[in-house]
C-alpha positions in Angstrom: 3.0 4.6 -20.7 5.2 1.8 -19.4 4.8 -1.8 -19.7 5.7 -5.3 -19.4 5.0 -8.5 -21.1 5.5 -12.3 -20.3 3.7 -15.6 -21.5 2.9 -18.5 -19.6 2.2 -21.9 -21.5 0.3 -24.4 -19.5 -1.1 -28.2 -20.6 -4.6 -27.1 -22.2 -4.1 -23.0 -22.1 -1.9 -20.2 -23.1 -1.1 -17.2 -21.7 0.0 -13.9 -22.7 0.0 -11.1 -19.9 0.4 -7.3 -19.3 1.5 -4.7 -16.9 0.8 -1.0 -18.2 1.8 1.7 -15.8 0.2 4.6 -17.6 2.6 6.9 -15.4 6.1 6.4 -16.1 7.3 8.5 -13.4 5.9 6.6 -10.7 8.5 3.7 -11.8 11.2 4.7 -9.9 10.2 5.4 -6.1 8.1 1.8 -7.1 11.5 0.4 -7.7 13.0 1.3 -4.8 9.7 0.4 -2.3 10.5 -3.2 -4.1 14.0 -3.5 -3.5 13.4 -2.0 0.4 10.4 -4.9 1.0 13.7 -7.0 -0.1 15.8 -5.6 2.2 13.4 -6.3 5.1 12.4 -9.8 4.2 15.5 -10.8 3.6 14.3 -12.2 0.1 16.9 -11.3 -3.2 15.5 -13.9 -5.2 13.8 -12.9 -8.1 9.9 -12.8 -8.0 8.3 -16.1 -10.1 5.1 -17.4 -10.8 7.2 -21.0 -10.2 8.8 -20.2 -6.6 5.3 -19.7 -5.1 5.5 -21.2 -1.8 5.0 -21.5 1.3 8.0 -20.0 2.3 7.9 -16.4 1.3 4.9 -16.1 0.9 3.9 -13.3 3.0 6.7 -11.8 1.4 5.2 -12.6 -2.5 1.6 -11.2 -1.2 3.6 -8.1 -0.1 4.8 -7.6 -3.4 1.8 -7.8 -5.1 0.2 -5.6 -2.7 2.6 -2.9 -2.9 2.4 -3.4 -7.5 -1.7 -3.9 -7.6 -1.5 -0.5 -5.0 0.2 1.5 -8.1 -2.0 4.6 -9.4 -4.2 3.6 -12.9 -2.6 0.5 -12.7 -4.1 -2.1 -15.7 -3.5 -5.7 -16.4 -5.0 -6.8 -19.8 -4.2 -11.2 -21.1 -5.4 -12.6 -23.9 -5.5 -16.6 -23.5 -5.7 -19.1 -26.0 -7.3 -23.0 -25.7 -4.8 -25.3 -27.8 -8.1 -27.5 -28.7 -9.4 -24.5 -30.4 -5.6 -24.2 -32.0 -4.7 -27.3 -33.2 -1.8 -28.7 -34.8 -2.3 -28.4 -38.3 -2.7 -24.6 -37.3 0.8 -24.0 -36.2 2.3 -26.6 -39.0 -0.2 -24.2 -41.5 0.1 -20.9 -40.0 4.0 -21.2 -38.1 5.6 -24.1 -40.1 8.9 -21.9 -40.1 9.1 -21.2 -36.0 6.1 -23.5 -34.3 5.0 -22.9 -31.2 7.5 -19.9 -30.3 6.7 -17.9 -33.6 2.8 -18.6 -32.7 4.0 -17.3 -29.1 4.9 -13.5 -30.5 2.0 -13.8 -32.9 -0.3 -13.9 -29.9 2.0 -11.7 -27.9 2.0 -8.6 -30.9 -1.8 -8.8 -30.8 -2.4 -8.1 -27.3 0.3 -5.2 -27.2 -1.0 -3.7 -30.7 -5.0 -3.9 -29.5 -4.3 -2.2 -26.1 -2.2 0.5 -27.6 -5.2 1.2 -29.6 -7.5 1.1 -26.8 -5.3 3.0 -24.0 -3.8 5.9 -27.3 -3.9 9.3 -25.7 -2.7 12.7 -27.6 -1.0 14.1 -24.9 0.4 11.5 -24.0 1.8 9.4 -27.3 5.1 7.4 -25.7 5.4 3.7 -24.8 8.4 2.1 -23.3 7.4 -1.9 -23.7 9.5 -4.0 -22.4 9.2 -8.3 -22.9 10.8 -10.9 -20.5 14.4 -12.3 -23.1 12.3 -15.4 -24.8 13.6 -18.4 -26.0 13.3 -17.9 -30.2 15.4 -17.6 -33.1 17.4 -14.5 -33.4 15.0 -13.3 -36.5 12.0 -13.8 -35.1 12.9 -12.1 -32.2 14.1 -9.4 -35.0 10.4 -9.5 -36.5 8.6 -9.3 -34.1 10.0 -5.7 -33.0 10.0 -4.6 -36.8 5.7 -5.3 -36.9 5.2 -4.4 -34.0 7.0 -0.5 -34.6 5.2 -0.7 -38.1 1.7 -1.3 -36.2 2.8 1.5 -33.4 2.7 4.2 -37.6 -0.1 2.4 -38.6 -2.2 3.0 -35.0 -0.9 6.8 -35.2 -2.5 7.1 -39.0 -5.8 5.1 -37.4 -5.9 7.7 -34.4 -4.4 10.8 -36.5 -2.0 12.0 -34.2 2.0 10.4 -33.3 2.8 6.9 -31.4 5.7 6.1 -30.6 8.2 3.9 -28.9 11.1 5.3 -27.0 12.2 2.0 -26.1 11.2 -1.2 -27.3 12.9 -4.5 -26.1 13.7 -7.8 -24.7 14.9 -7.2 -20.5 16.2 -8.7 -18.1 13.6 -9.6 -15.2 15.8 -10.1 -12.9 16.3 -6.7 -12.8 12.8 -5.2 -13.3 10.3 -5.3 -10.4 7.7 -4.6 -12.9 8.3 -7.0 -15.3 8.4 -9.7 -12.5 5.5 -8.4 -11.5 4.1 -9.3 -14.8 5.4 -12.7 -14.4 3.2 -13.5 -11.5 0.0 -12.2 -12.9 0.3 -14.1 -16.0 1.1 -17.5 -14.3 -2.0 -16.9 -11.8 -4.0 -16.3 -14.5 -2.2 -19.3 -16.4 -3.1 -21.3 -13.2 -6.4 -20.1 -13.0 -7.5 -21.1 -16.4 -5.9 -24.4 -15.6 -8.0 -25.4 -13.2 -5.5 -24.1 -10.0 -5.4 -27.7 -9.8 -2.2 -29.2 -6.8 -2.3 -30.0 -3.9 -0.4 -29.2 -0.8 1.7 -26.5 0.2 3.0 -25.3 -2.9 -0.5 -25.0 -4.5 -2.3 -24.0 -1.3 0.7 -21.0 -1.4 -0.1 -20.4 -5.1 -4.1 -20.3 -4.3 -3.8 -17.3 -1.9 -1.6 -15.4 -5.1 -4.5 -16.4 -6.8 -7.5 -14.8 -4.6 -5.3 -11.4 -3.8 -5.1 -10.9 -7.9 -8.7 -11.7 -7.9 -9.4 -9.5 -4.9 -7.8 -6.6 -6.6 -8.9 -7.3 -10.3 -12.6 -8.0 -9.3 -13.7 -10.8 -10.3 -12.7 -14.7 -11.6 -9.4 -14.9 -13.6 -10.9 -16.8 -15.6 -14.0 -14.7 -16.3 -14.1 -13.2 -20.2 -17.2 -11.1 -19.5 -15.0 -8.2 -18.2 -14.9 -4.5 -20.3 -11.5 -4.5 -22.5 -11.2 -0.9 -21.7 -11.3 -1.6 -18.1 -8.2 -1.8 -15.3 -8.5 -5.9 -15.5 -9.4 -8.2 -18.9 -8.6 -10.8 -20.2 -9.3 -11.7 -23.8 -9.9 -14.9 -24.7 -8.5 -15.8 -28.3 -10.7 -17.1 -31.1 -9.7 -18.3 -34.6 -11.0 -16.4 -37.7 -14.3 -17.3 -39.1 
């Protein structure tokens, strides 16, 4: 399983997204096809949600079409309502790292629970890449250590070995699947924030959102999809 992760923080909603490509052998062909698209469209800037606009909208849509057509592709996200995550909570549970450490903890939850659900004895290896994070080095290192410990615990829970073949930060500018994670996470966060705005850029974002929703089979703010589905959104709630 090959996974790429990204996060997007809005005024109210924090969204953590992960794109999962079950067939590792598809990655090189996918990357080559995305590069070919760039050549045809003469579009060489990084595909990013913040850059979605009318200028290269058709190229962005074709890039998403190419991505979403990958066999058995999955997208899973955890959505955090910061109205439930108070400043007092931030200071109590994440005082040493603030919002940066909170981000890492939520991403850890998303990865752990997705691997728990996707785990297969005949496909035990995972490559997980996440966009370069603006966090202190010690927090990034701890994040990796905790994920490795989670994998060991999941192996014991499942009764067969699960492992990371690779787990690290990556430069999204050189990996199209990581750029796809950025776009889909951004579209999800924008939807939860209300999809507001006017002008050509907002219209372009609405087009991208509709494209993702057509693939997902429902609104990106719908939290009722089964967790094992190819598209699912997990709305975080604080522990009782």
